[in-house]
SERO-4910 file (N, C-alpha, C, O; in steps of 0.05 Angstrom, whole numbers):
BEGIN
 pado doro    nc1    nc2    nc3   cac1   cac2   cac3    cc1    cc2    cc3    oc1    oc2    oc3
  Met    A     22   -709     40     45   -712     59     56   -684     65     65   -670     46
  Thr    A     56   -676     90     64   -649     97     94   -646     99    109   -666    100
  Ile    A    103   -621    101    132   -615    104    140   -621    133    127   -612    151
  Thr    A    161   -637    136    170   -644    163    196   -632    171    202   -630    195
  Lys    A    212   -623    151    237   -610    159    247   -592    135    244   -599    112
  Ile    A    259   -570    143    272   -552    123    300   -546    134    303   -535    156
  Thr    A    320   -554    119    348   -549    127    362   -531    107    363   -538     83
  Leu    A    372   -508    116    385   -489     99    413   -484    109    418   -481    133
  Glu    A    432   -484     90    460   -479     97    472   -459     78    472   -464     54
  Asn    A    482   -436     88    492   -414     72    472   -407     49    480   -403     26
  Phe    A    447   -406     57    426   -400     37    413   -373     44    403   -370     66
  Thr    A    414   -354     26    406   -326     30    416   -315     57    440   -312     60
  Ala    A    398   -310     76    407   -297    101    416   -317    122    427   -309    143
  Phe    A    413   -343    116    418   -364    136    446   -376    133    454   -384    112
  Ser    A    460   -377    156    485   -393    156    478   -423    160    488   -440    145
  Tyr    A    460   -428    178    450   -455    182    424   -454    197    421   -440    217
  Leu    A    404   -469    186    378   -471    199    367   -499    195    366   -509    173
  Asp    A    359   -511    217    347   -538    216    319   -535    228    316   -535    253
  Phe    A    299   -531    211    273   -522    219    253   -545    218    251   -558    197
  Glu    A    239   -550    240    219   -571    241    191   -560    246    185   -553    268
  Pro    A    175   -559    225    148   -548    228    128   -569    238    134   -593    238
  Thr    A    105   -560    247     83   -578    253     67   -583    228     68   -567    209
  Ser    A     50   -603    229     33   -609    206      8   -591    206     -7   -591    187
  Gly    A      5   -575    227    -18   -556    229    -10   -528    221     -2   -524    198
  Ile    A    -13   -509    239     -7   -481    233     20   -473    244     25   -477    268
  Asn    A     37   -462    227     64   -453    235     64   -422    233     61   -411    211
  Val    A     68   -409    255     67   -379    256     96   -370    258    110   -375    278
  Leu    A    105   -355    238    132   -345    238    132   -315    246    119   -299    234
  Ile    A    148   -309    267    150   -282    276    180   -275    278    197   -293    278
  Gly    A    185   -249    280    213   -240    282    217   -214    269    200   -206    252
  Pro    A    238   -199    275    244   -173    263    247   -176    233    251   -198    222
  Asn    A    245   -153    219    251   -153    190    279   -163    185    298   -158    201
  Gly    A    283   -178    164    309   -188    156    318   -213    170    341   -220    169
  Thr    A    299   -227    183    306   -253    196    298   -277    180    298   -299    189
  Gly    A    289   -272    155    286   -295    136    259   -309    136    257   -331    126
  Lys    A    238   -296    147    212   -310    149    201   -316    121    193   -338    115
  Thr    A    202   -296    103    192   -299     76    209   -319     61    199   -335     45
  His    A    236   -317     64    254   -335     50    249   -364     57    250   -382     41
  Leu    A    244   -368     83    238   -396     92    213   -407     79    213   -430     71
  Met    A    193   -390     77    168   -399     64    172   -403     34    161   -422     22
  Lys    A    187   -385     22    191   -387     -8    206   -412    -16    198   -424    -36
  Val    A    226   -419     -2    242   -443     -9    225   -468     -6    226   -487    -22
  Ala    A    208   -469     15    190   -492     19    169   -492     -2    161   -514    -12
  Tyr    A    158   -469     -9    138   -467    -30    149   -477    -57    135   -492    -71
  Ala    A    173   -468    -63    185   -476    -89    187   -506    -90    182   -518   -111
  Ala    A    195   -519    -68    198   -548    -67    171   -561    -71    168   -581    -86
  Cys    A    150   -551    -58    123   -562    -61    113   -559    -90    102   -578   -101
  Asp    A    118   -536   -101    107   -530   -128    119   -549   -149    104   -558   -167
  Ile    A    145   -554   -148    156   -572   -169    148   -601   -166    152   -616   -185
  Ser    A    136   -608   -143    126   -635   -141    103   -640   -160     97   -662   -168
  Lys    A     89   -618   -168     67   -620   -186     75   -611   -215     67   -625   -234
  Thr    A     90   -590   -217     97   -580   -243    120   -595   -256    124   -594   -280
  Arg    A    135   -610   -239    158   -626   -248    180   -609   -262    194   -619   -280
  Thr    A    182   -585   -254    203   -567   -264    228   -571   -247    228   -583   -226
  Asn    A    250   -559   -256    276   -561   -243    275   -544   -217    266   -521   -218
  Phe    A    285   -555   -195    284   -541   -169    300   -515   -170    291   -494   -161
  Gly    A    324   -516   -182    340   -492   -185    327   -470   -201    328   -447   -194
  Asp    A    313   -478   -223    299   -459   -239    276   -445   -223    273   -421   -224
  Lys    A    262   -462   -207    240   -451   -192    250   -432   -170    238   -411   -165
  Leu    A    272   -438   -158    284   -420   -138    291   -393   -150    286   -372   -138
  Val    A    302   -394   -174    310   -369   -187    285   -352   -193    285   -328   -189
  Arg    A    263   -365   -202    239   -350   -210    224   -341   -185    209   -321   -187
  Val    A    227   -354   -163    213   -346   -138    229   -325   -123    217   -306   -112
  Phe    A    255   -327   -122    272   -308   -107    281   -284   -125    286   -263   -114
  Leu    A    282   -288   -151    290   -268   -170    317   -254   -164    318   -230   -161
  Pro    A    338   -270   -161    365   -258   -157    374   -242   -181    365   -248   -204
  Ser    A    391   -223   -177    401   -206   -199    414   -224   -221    429   -242   -216
  Gly    A    406   -217   -246    417   -232   -269    407   -260   -271    417   -276   -287
  His    A    387   -267   -254    376   -295   -253    398   -315   -247    397   -338   -255
  Ala    A    418   -306   -231    441   -323   -224    435   -338   -199    432   -326   -177
  Leu    A    433   -364   -200    426   -381   -177    447   -377   -155    439   -377   -131
  Gly    A    472   -373   -161    493   -370   -141    490   -346   -123    501   -346   -101
  Arg    A    474   -327   -131    469   -304   -114    451   -310    -91    446   -293    -73
  Leu    A    440   -334    -90    425   -343    -66    443   -354    -44    433   -360    -23
  Val    A    469   -357    -50    488   -365    -29    493   -342    -11    496   -319    -20
  Lys    A    493   -347     15    498   -326     35    525   -312     29    545   -325     23
  Arg    A    524   -286     31    548   -271     24    571   -277     44    567   -280     68
  Gly    A    595   -280     32    619   -287     48    644   -283     31    642   -275      7
  Lys    A    666   -288     42    692   -284     28    699   -309     12    696   -332     23
  Gly    A    708   -306    -12    717   -329    -28    695   -346    -38    671   -338    -38
  Ser    A    702   -370    -46    682   -389    -57    667   -402    -34    678   -410    -14
  Met    A    640   -404    -38    623   -416    -18    602   -433    -32    596   -428    -55
  Arg    A    590   -452    -17    568   -467    -27    544   -463     -9    546   -462     16
  Gly    A    521   -462    -21    496   -460     -6    479   -485    -12    482   -497    -33
  Ser    A    461   -492      6    444   -515      1    417   -511     15    414   -497     34
  Ala    A    398   -525      3    371   -526     15    360   -554     13    362   -567     -8
  Glu    A    350   -564     35    339   -591     36    311   -590     49    308   -580     71
  Ile    A    292   -602     35    264   -602     44    256   -632     47    262   -648     30
  Arg    A    243   -638     69    234   -666     74    204   -666     77    192   -649     90
  Arg    A    192   -687     66    164   -694     71    163   -723     79    163   -741     62
  Gly    A    164   -728    105    166   -756    114    193   -768    105    214   -757    111
  Asp    A    191   -790     90    215   -803     79    225   -791     54    247   -798     44
  Leu    A    210   -773     42    218   -760     17    237   -737     23    233   -722     41
  Glu    A    258   -735      7    278   -714     11    285   -701    -16    291   -715    -36
  Leu    A    284   -675    -17    292   -659    -40    315   -641    -32    313   -626    -13
  Arg    A    338   -643    -46    361   -627    -38    375   -614    -62    376   -626    -84
  Ile    A    384   -590    -59    399   -576    -79    423   -563    -66    421   -552    -44
  Ser    A    446   -563    -80    470   -551    -70    484   -537    -94    485   -548   -116
  Phe    A    494   -513    -89    506   -498   -111    527   -478   -101    527   -471    -77
  Ser    A    544   -469   -119    566   -451   -112    557   -422   -115    538   -416   -130
  Asn    A    570   -404   -101    564   -376   -105    572   -365   -132    566   -342   -139
  His    A    587   -382   -148    595   -374   -175    575   -385   -196    578   -380   -220
  Thr    A    556   -400   -187    537   -412   -206    519   -391   -219    508   -374   -205
  Ile    A    516   -394   -245    499   -376   -260    473   -391   -267    451   -383   -258
  Gln    A    475   -411   -283    452   -426   -292    445   -449   -273    463   -463   -263
  Pro    A    419   -454   -268    411   -476   -251    420   -504   -261    421   -523   -246
  Asp    A    425   -506   -288    434   -532   -298    464   -534   -300    475   -552   -314
  Ser    A    478   -516   -286    508   -516   -286    518   -542   -273    505   -554   -257
  Arg    A    543   -549   -280    555   -573   -268    561   -568   -238    566   -587   -223
  Thr    A    561   -543   -230    567   -537   -201    542   -542   -184    543   -540   -159
  Val    A    519   -548   -196    494   -553   -182    490   -583   -178    492   -598   -197
  Ile    A    486   -590   -153    480   -618   -146    452   -620   -136    444   -607   -116
  Gln    A    435   -636   -149    408   -640   -140    403   -669   -134    413   -687   -147
  Lys    A    386   -674   -114    381   -701   -105    352   -704    -97    340   -687    -84
  Gly    A    341   -726   -106    314   -734    -97    291   -724   -113    268   -729   -106
  Glu    A    295   -711   -136    273   -699   -151    254   -720   -162    229   -716   -161
  Lys    A    264   -742   -171    247   -763   -183    227   -774   -163    203   -774   -168
  Asn    A    237   -782   -140    219   -792   -119    200   -771   -108    177   -776   -103
  Trp    A    211   -746   -106    195   -724    -96    170   -719   -113    149   -714   -103
  Gln    A    174   -721   -139    153   -714   -158    133   -737   -162    112   -734   -174
  Glu    A    140   -761   -152    121   -783   -153     99   -780   -132     79   -793   -133
  Trp    A    103   -762   -112     84   -756    -91     78   -726    -91     87   -712    -73
  Pro    A     62   -717   -111     57   -688   -113     40   -677    -90     24   -692    -79
  Val    A     44   -652    -84     28   -639    -63     18   -612    -74     33   -598    -86
  Glu    A     -7   -606    -68    -18   -580    -76     -8   -559    -57     -8   -563    -33
  Ser    A      0   -536    -68     11   -515    -51      2   -487    -61     -3   -484    -85
  Val    A      1   -468    -43     -7   -441    -50     11   -422    -34     16   -425    -10
  Phe    A     21   -401    -48     36   -380    -34     21   -354    -39     19   -345    -62
  Ile    A     11   -341    -17     -3   -316    -20     17   -294    -12     24   -291     11
  Pro    A     26   -278    -31     45   -256    -25     32   -233    -11      7   -232    -10
  Val    A     48   -215     -1     37   -191     13     20   -175     -6     -1   -165      2
  Lys    A     29   -171    -30     15   -154    -50     -9   -170    -61     -5   -192    -71
  Glu    A    -32   -158    -60    -56   -171    -72    -55   -170   -102    -47   -149   -114
  Met    A    -61   -192   -115    -58   -194   -144    -83   -197   -161    -82   -193   -185
  Leu    A   -106   -204   -149   -130   -209   -165   -139   -185   -180   -149   -188   -203
  Ser    A   -135   -161   -170   -143   -137   -184   -126   -132   -208   -133   -116   -226
  Asn    A   -102   -144   -209    -84   -141   -232    -85   -165   -251    -68   -168   -268
  Gly    A   -105   -182   -247   -106   -207   -262   -107   -205   -292    -92   -219   -306
  Pro    A   -126   -189   -303   -129   -189   -332   -103   -183   -347    -92   -161   -345
  Gly    A    -94   -202   -363    -71   -198   -380    -44   -202   -366    -23   -203   -380
  Phe    A    -44   -205   -340    -18   -206   -326     -3   -232   -333     21   -231   -337
  Arg    A    -17   -255   -334     -3   -280   -340      9   -279   -368     32   -288   -372
  Ala    A     -6   -268   -388      5   -266   -415     29   -248   -416     49   -254   -430
  Leu    A     28   -225   -402     51   -207   -401     75   -220   -389     97   -217   -399
  Tyr    A     70   -234   -366     92   -248   -352    106   -268   -370    131   -271   -369
  Ser    A     91   -283   -385    102   -305   -402    117   -294   -426    134   -309   -437
  Arg    A    112   -269   -434    125   -259   -458    146   -238   -453    163   -233   -470
  Arg    A    145   -225   -430    164   -203   -425    179   -207   -399    169   -221   -381
  Glu    A    202   -195   -397    218   -196   -372    208   -174   -354    218   -151   -356
  Ile    A    189   -180   -337    180   -160   -317    189   -169   -290    190   -193   -283
  His    A    194   -149   -273    207   -155   -247    187   -162   -226    183   -148   -206
  Phe    A    173   -185   -230    155   -197   -210    165   -225   -206    169   -240   -225
  Asp    A    168   -233   -180    175   -261   -176    151   -279   -182    128   -269   -183
  Glu    A    156   -305   -186    135   -322   -197    112   -328   -178     92   -340   -186
  Thr    A    115   -321   -152     93   -326   -134     68   -310   -143     46   -318   -137
  Tyr    A     73   -287   -156     51   -270   -164     35   -282   -187     10   -280   -186
  Val    A     48   -294   -206     33   -307   -228     22   -334   -218      0   -342   -227
  Asp    A     36   -347   -200     26   -373   -190      0   -370   -175    -18   -386   -178
  Ile    A     -3   -348   -159    -28   -345   -144    -51   -339   -162    -74   -347   -157
  Leu    A    -46   -326   -184    -67   -322   -204    -75   -348   -217    -99   -353   -222
  Asp    A    -55   -365   -223    -61   -391   -235    -80   -407   -216    -98   -420   -226
  Arg    A    -75   -406   -190    -92   -420   -171   -120   -408   -170   -140   -422   -169
  Ala    A   -121   -382   -171   -147   -368   -169   -164   -373   -193   -189   -374   -191
  Tyr    A   -152   -376   -217   -167   -380   -241   -177   -409   -245   -193   -414   -263
  Leu    A   -168   -427   -228   -176   -455   -231   -206   -458   -228   -218   -446   -210
  Pro    A   -219   -474   -246   -247   -479   -242   -252   -498   -219   -233   -511   -210
  Ala    A   -276   -499   -209   -283   -517   -187   -279   -546   -194   -283   -553   -218
  Arg    A   -272   -563   -175   -270   -592   -180   -297   -604   -185   -318   -593   -176
  Arg    A   -297   -627   -198   -322   -641   -202   -331   -653   -176   -316   -658   -158
  Gly    A   -357   -658   -174   -368   -671   -150   -378   -651   -130   -373   -627   -132
  Pro    A   -392   -661   -110   -404   -644    -89   -383   -632    -71   -361   -643    -67
  Val    A   -389   -609    -59   -372   -596    -40   -378   -607    -12   -402   -608     -5
  Asp    A   -358   -616      3   -364   -628     29   -374   -607     48   -371   -583     44
  Ser    A   -385   -617     70   -399   -599     89   -380   -580    103   -387   -557    108
  Lys    A   -355   -588    108   -336   -570    121   -328   -547    103   -327   -524    112
  Arg    A   -323   -553     78   -317   -531     59   -341   -513     55   -338   -488     53
  Lys    A   -365   -524     54   -389   -508     51   -392   -488     74   -399   -465     70
  Lys    A   -385   -497     98   -387   -480    122   -367   -457    119   -374   -434    126
  Leu    A   -343   -463    111   -322   -442    108   -330   -422     86   -327   -398     89
  Leu    A   -341   -432     64   -349   -415     42   -372   -397     51   -372   -373     43
  Lys    A   -390   -407     66   -413   -391     76   -403   -369     94   -413   -346     92
  Glu    A   -383   -375    111   -372   -355    129   -358   -333    114   -361   -309    119
  Leu    A   -342   -341     93   -328   -321     77   -348   -304     61   -343   -280     58
  Gln    A   -369   -316     51   -389   -301     36   -402   -280     55   -409   -258     46
  Arg    A   -405   -287     80   -416   -268     99   -397   -245    103   -405   -221    104
  Leu    A   -371   -251    105   -351   -230    110   -348   -211     86   -344   -187     90
  Ile    A   -349   -222     62   -345   -205     38   -371   -196     26   -371   -181      7
  Asp    A   -393   -206     37   -420   -199     28   -424   -207     -2   -432   -190    -18
  Gly    A   -418   -231     -8   -423   -241    -36   -405   -264    -43   -392   -276    -26
  Lys    A   -406   -271    -69   -389   -292    -80   -371   -280   -101   -377   -259   -112
  Val    A   -349   -294   -107   -331   -285   -128   -337   -299   -154   -341   -323   -155
  Ser    A   -337   -283   -175   -340   -295   -202   -318   -284   -220   -305   -264   -214
  Ile    A   -314   -298   -242   -292   -291   -261   -304   -289   -289   -318   -307   -298
  Lys    A   -297   -268   -303   -305   -264   -330   -283   -251   -346   -274   -229   -339
  Asn    A   -273   -265   -367   -251   -254   -384   -227   -247   -367   -215   -226   -370
  Gln    A   -220   -265   -348   -197   -262   -330   -201   -239   -310   -181   -232   -296
  Glu    A   -224   -228   -308   -229   -206   -289   -246   -217   -266   -265   -232   -270
  Phe    A   -239   -209   -242   -253   -218   -218   -274   -198   -210   -270   -174   -211
  Phe    A   -297   -209   -201   -319   -193   -192   -330   -204   -165   -328   -228   -160
  Leu    A   -340   -187   -149   -355   -195   -125   -385   -192   -132   -395   -171   -138
  Arg    A   -398   -215   -133   -427   -216   -140   -444   -216   -115   -443   -235    -99
  Asn    A   -461   -195   -112   -479   -194    -90   -505   -180    -98   -510   -177   -122
  Lys    A   -521   -171    -80   -547   -159    -86   -544   -133   -102   -562   -125   -116
  Gln    A   -520   -120   -100   -516    -96   -115   -509   -101   -144   -509    -83   -161
  Gly    A   -502   -126   -151   -494   -133   -178   -465   -144   -177   -457   -155   -157
  Asn    A   -451   -141   -199   -423   -150   -201   -404   -126   -197   -404   -107   -213
  Leu    A   -389   -127   -175   -370   -105   -169   -342   -114   -176   -332   -134   -167
  Glu    A   -329    -97   -193   -302   -103   -201   -283   -104   -177   -287    -88   -158
  Phe    A   -264   -122   -177   -245   -123   -155   -229    -97   -152   -220    -90   -130
  Thr    A   -225    -82   -174   -211    -57   -172   -225    -36   -156   -214    -17   -147
  Leu    A   -252    -41   -151   -268    -22   -135   -271    -30   -106   -283    -16    -90
  Leu    A   -260    -53    -99   -262    -64    -72   -238    -57    -55   -216    -53    -65
  Ala    A   -242    -57    -29   -220    -54    -11   -202    -78    -13   -211   -100    -18
  Glu    A   -176    -74     -9   -156    -96    -13   -161   -118      7   -157   -142      0
  Gly    A   -170   -112     31   -175   -133     50   -197   -152     41   -196   -176     45
  Ile    A   -218   -140     28   -240   -157     18   -230   -174     -5   -238   -197     -8
  Arg    A   -212   -163    -21   -200   -179    -43   -185   -203    -32   -186   -225    -44
  Lys    A   -171   -199    -10   -156   -221      2   -174   -244     11   -169   -267      7
  Leu    A   -196   -236     24   -215   -256     33   -229   -269      9   -236   -293     10
  Gly    A   -233   -254    -12   -244   -265    -37   -226   -286    -49   -235   -306    -59
  Leu    A   -200   -281    -48   -180   -300    -57   -182   -326    -41   -182   -348    -53
  Leu    A   -184   -324    -15   -187   -347      2   -212   -363     -5   -212   -387     -6
  Trp    A   -234   -349    -10   -259   -361    -19   -255   -378    -44   -264   -401    -46
  Leu    A   -240   -366    -64   -235   -380    -89   -219   -406    -84   -225   -426    -96
  Leu    A   -198   -404    -68   -180   -426    -63   -194   -450    -49   -188   -473    -54
  Ile    A   -214   -443    -32   -229   -464    -19   -251   -474    -38   -255   -498    -40
  Gln    A   -263   -456    -53   -285   -464    -71   -275   -481    -94   -289   -500   -101
  Asn    A   -252   -475   -105   -242   -491   -128   -226   -516   -120   -216   -531   -137
  Gly    A   -225   -521    -94   -212   -546    -85   -182   -545    -84   -170   -566    -81
  Thr    A   -170   -521    -85   -141   -520    -82   -132   -526    -54   -112   -540    -49
  Leu    A   -147   -516    -34   -141   -521     -6   -158   -545      4   -180   -541     14
  Leu    A   -146   -568      2   -159   -593     12   -139   -607     30   -116   -598     33
  Lys    A   -148   -629     42   -130   -645     59   -104   -652     44   -105   -662     22
  Gly    A    -82   -647     58    -56   -654     46    -43   -631     31    -20   -633     23
  Ser    A    -57   -608     28    -45   -585     14    -30   -568     34    -32   -571     58
  Val    A    -14   -549     24      2   -531     40     -3   -503     32     -2   -495      9
  Leu    A    -10   -486     52    -15   -458     48      7   -441     61     12   -444     84
  Phe    A     19   -424     45     39   -404     54     26   -377     51     17   -369     30
  Trp    A     26   -361     73     14   -334     71     32   -314     85     38   -316    109
  Asp    A     41   -295     70     60   -274     80     44   -250     89     32   -236     72
  Glu    A     44   -245    115     31   -222    128      2   -220    120     -6   -201    106
  Pro    A    -15   -239    128    -43   -238    121    -58   -213    132    -79   -206    123
  Glu    A    -46   -200    152    -58   -177    164    -57   -152    147    -71   -133    152
  Thr    A    -40   -152    126    -36   -128    110    -62   -119     97    -75   -134     83
  Asn    A    -69    -93    102    -93    -81     90   -119    -94     98   -139    -92     84
  Leu    A   -119   -109    120   -143   -122    130   -151   -108    156   -135   -105    174
  Asn    A   -176   -101    158   -186    -88    182   -183   -108    206   -190   -131    203
  Pro    A   -172    -98    229   -168   -116    252   -194   -131    260   -192   -152    273
  Lys    A   -217   -119    255   -242   -133    261   -245   -159    247   -259   -177    257
  Leu    A   -231   -163    224   -233   -187    209   -212   -208    216   -212   -230    206
  Phe    A   -193   -200    233   -171   -218    240   -182   -244    253   -174   -266    246
  Gly    A   -200   -240    272   -211   -263    286   -225   -283    268   -218   -307    268
  Pro    A   -244   -274    251   -257   -293    232   -237   -306    213   -240   -329    206
  Leu    A   -216   -291    204   -196   -302    187   -181   -324    201   -177   -346    189
  Ile    A   -173   -320    225   -158   -340    240   -175   -365    245   -166   -387    244
  Glu    A   -201   -360    250   -219   -383    254   -220   -400    229   -222   -425    231
  Ile    A   -220   -388    206   -220   -402    180   -194   -418    177   -194   -441    168
  Leu    A   -171   -405    183   -146   -419    181   -144   -443    200   -133   -464    194
  Leu    A   -155   -440    224   -156   -462    243   -173   -485    233   -166   -508    236
  Glu    A   -195   -478    220   -212   -499    208   -198   -513    185   -201   -537    182
  Leu    A   -184   -498    169   -168   -511    147   -148   -530    159   -144   -552    148
  Gln    A   -135   -522    181   -116   -540    194   -129   -565    204   -118   -587    203
  Arg    A   -153   -562    214   -168   -586    224   -177   -604    201   -181   -628    205
  Met    A   -179   -593    177   -185   -608    154   -161   -622    141   -164   -638    123
  Gly    A   -137   -616    152   -113   -629    142    -95   -612    124    -78   -622    110
  Val    A   -100   -585    124    -83   -567    109    -60   -557    127    -65   -548    149
  Gln    A    -36   -559    117    -13   -549    132    -10   -519    125    -12   -511    102
  Val    A     -7   -502    146     -7   -473    142     19   -461    152     28   -468    174
  Phe    A     31   -444    136     54   -427    145     46   -398    141     37   -390    119
  Leu    A     47   -382    162     42   -354    159     62   -338    174     71   -345    196
  Ala    A     71   -316    162     89   -297    174     74   -272    182     59   -261    166
  Thr    A     78   -263    206     63   -239    216     80   -221    233    100   -230    246
  His    A     72   -196    234     84   -176    252     63   -165    271     67   -145    285
  Asp    A     39   -178    271     17   -166    285     10   -180    311      7   -205    312
  Tyr    A      7   -165    333      0   -176    359    -28   -188    359    -32   -209    371
  Val    A    -47   -176    346    -75   -186    346    -76   -213    332    -91   -231    341
  Ile    A    -62   -216    310    -61   -242    297    -51   -264    316    -63   -285    318
  Leu    A    -30   -258    330    -19   -277    350    -39   -284    371    -43   -307    378
  Lys    A    -52   -264    382    -71   -268    404    -96   -283    394   -107   -299    409
  Glu    A   -105   -277    370   -128   -291    360   -123   -320    357   -140   -337    362
  Ile    A    -99   -327    348    -91   -355    346    -91   -368    373   -101   -390    377
  Asp    A    -79   -354    392    -77   -364    420   -105   -368    432   -110   -389    445
  Leu    A   -123   -349    428   -149   -350    441   -169   -368    427   -187   -380    440
  Arg    A   -166   -372    401   -186   -387    386   -178   -416    382   -195   -433    375
  Ser    A   -153   -423    387   -144   -451    382   -154   -469    404   -159   -461    427
  Arg    A   -158   -494    397   -166   -515    416   -142   -532    425   -122   -531    411
  Pro    A   -145   -546    447   -122   -562    456   -112   -582    436    -89   -588    434
  Glu    A   -131   -593    419   -123   -613    400   -111   -601    374   -101   -616    357
  Asp    A   -113   -575    371   -101   -562    347    -71   -564    347    -58   -563    368
  Lys    A    -60   -566    323    -31   -568    321    -20   -540    313    -20   -532    290
  Ile    A    -11   -526    333     -1   -498    329     28   -497    339     35   -507    360
  Lys    A     45   -484    323     72   -479    331     80   -450    325     76   -441    302
  Phe    A     90   -436    345    101   -409    341    131   -411    338    144   -423    354
  His    A    141   -399    316    170   -400    311    181   -372    311    174   -355    294
  Ser    A    198   -366    330    210   -339    332    238   -339    320    256   -352    330
  Leu    A    241   -324    298    267   -322    286    281   -296    296    268   -276    299
  Tyr    A    306   -298    301    321   -276    312    351   -278    306    360   -300    298
  Arg    A    365   -257    309    395   -257    305    408   -259    333    402   -244    351
  Asn    A    427   -278    336    440   -280    362    459   -257    367    467   -243    348
  Asp    A    466   -253    392    482   -230    400    511   -233    392    525   -213    388
  Asp    A    521   -257    390    549   -262    385    558   -254    357    575   -238    353
  Gln    A    546   -267    337    554   -263    309    532   -252    291    536   -248    267
  Gly    A    509   -248    303    487   -237    287    475   -257    268    462   -249    248
  Glu    A    479   -283    273    468   -303    255    439   -309    263    431   -306    286
  Ile    A    423   -317    243    395   -323    248    391   -350    261    402   -370    252
  Gln    A    376   -350    283    369   -374    297    339   -374    301    325   -354    295
  Tyr    A    328   -395    313    299   -395    318    293   -411    343    308   -429    351
  His    A    270   -404    355    260   -419    378    231   -425    372    216   -407    364
  Ser    A    223   -450    377    195   -458    372    181   -465    398    193   -475    417
  Ser    A    155   -459    398    139   -466    422    110   -470    412    100   -457    394
  Ser    A     96   -489    425     68   -493    420     51   -476    438     26   -476    435
  Glu    A     63   -462    457     49   -445    476     55   -416    471     79   -408    469
  Tyr    A     35   -400    469     38   -371    463     56   -358    483     74   -342    476
  Leu    A     52   -363    509     67   -349    530     96   -358    531    112   -345    545
  Glu    A    103   -379    517    131   -388    517    147   -379    493    169   -388    489
  Ile    A    134   -362    476    149   -352    453    171   -334    463    166   -315    478
  His    A    196   -339    454    218   -320    460    239   -323    439    245   -345    429
  Pro    A    251   -300    431    242   -273    438    217   -266    423    211   -278    402
  Asn    A    201   -248    434    176   -240    422    175   -210    420    164   -196    437
  Ala    A    186   -200    398    188   -171    394    160   -158    391    156   -135    399
  Ile    A    141   -173    381    114   -163    378    101   -157    405     91   -136    410
  Leu    A    103   -177    423     92   -174    450    107   -152    465     95   -136    480
  Ala    A    133   -151    462    149   -132    476    142   -103    468    140    -85    485
  Thr    A    137    -99    442    129    -73    432    101    -65    442     97    -42    450
  Phe    A     83    -85    442     56    -79    452     57    -72    482     43    -54    491
  Ala    A     73    -87    497     75    -82    526     87    -54    531     79    -40    550
  Asp    A    106    -46    515    118    -19    518     97      2    513     96     22    527
  Leu    A     81     -1    492     59     18    486     40     20    510     32     41    518
  Tyr    A     33     -3    521     14     -4    543     26     10    568     12     26    581
  Asp    A     52      5    573     65     18    596     65     49    593     60     64    612
  Arg    A     71     58    568     72     87    563     44     99    566     42    122    575
  Glu    A     24     85    558     -4     95    560    -11     97    590    -23    117    598
  Ile    A     -4     78    606     -9     79    635      6    102    648     -5    117    664
  Gln    A     31    106    640     47    128    650     35    155    644     34    173    661
  Arg    A     25    157    619     13    183    611    -13    188    627    -18    210    636
  Ser    A    -29    167    631    -54    170    646    -49    177    675    -66    190    688
  Leu    A    -26    169    686    -19    175    714     -3    201    716      4    209    738
  Gly    A      2    213    693     17    239    693     47    235    697     60    254    704
  Val    A     57    211    692     85    206    694     99    213    668     90    204    647
  Lys    A    120    228    669    134    235    645    149    211    634    165    199    648
  Ala    A    144    205    608    158    182    595    187    188    593    196    210    587
  Lys    A    203    166    597    232    169    595    240    164    566    264    166    560
***
């Protein structure tokens, strides 16, 4: 069951947001500081506790890592006492949390939670891929995280947990086989794990992930998540800036794989600042694909975050990525014509 609505009130950067994603691919764009990662993190935390059955407030603290692990610091800054809330819906299922900016512990009496029991009766598999690649840091990281207070939010250890999962029993279906074969072509091999260390296995032998380019490691992670059955129909993938450290030549094949995952029933959220990523989605998608572009921006009146959604690339507004690309193009034309740039 996919995410159908995310409602945030006085939560981190948001005064109020009533966000309705598609069950396919949701592309989040917007300037820095408009809450793209926060939106994905709160939805991911909700999905994750449906399986782990942990407290929603605890998970939010471990994912957002507010100072002093104080849940109340996730309330939007303002004068005096304020309350913040987050509500996530999956069809008829609703998970809601509300807390004061004075709240310290997630189990405080000032915290109101609703719907956890029903929410956890219908678990959903979810994955959050952070900007920083983690597989090369895998050996020993989970043990260190569990024993020491290190300043990494929990998405980093969670992605390692997903990557270390062994393959599911039974045969791999033809669609997954096709995706795995394409990824193997792109990374020139398969990924193997030994003593918590990741290797790329190909004709040259076993190459440590620490010796590979970060972009190859990212594609290797995607191979693992498909191979071990984490990304199946009904699962949710959150990916923050997939273009980071990836050669633009690989953007197209990557988007094709994400489109295929969407066709298999995986809900996808990705945040990007890249024009090529946007255009590859626009050019490679089919009419039957479920694609939504969500542009987050601050309004001119009060500087509050709002958003506009469109299923059509040309109807995205505002689109700072396209505007910047167009400006570069105009300046290039001016230079080629000998016109002095203003």
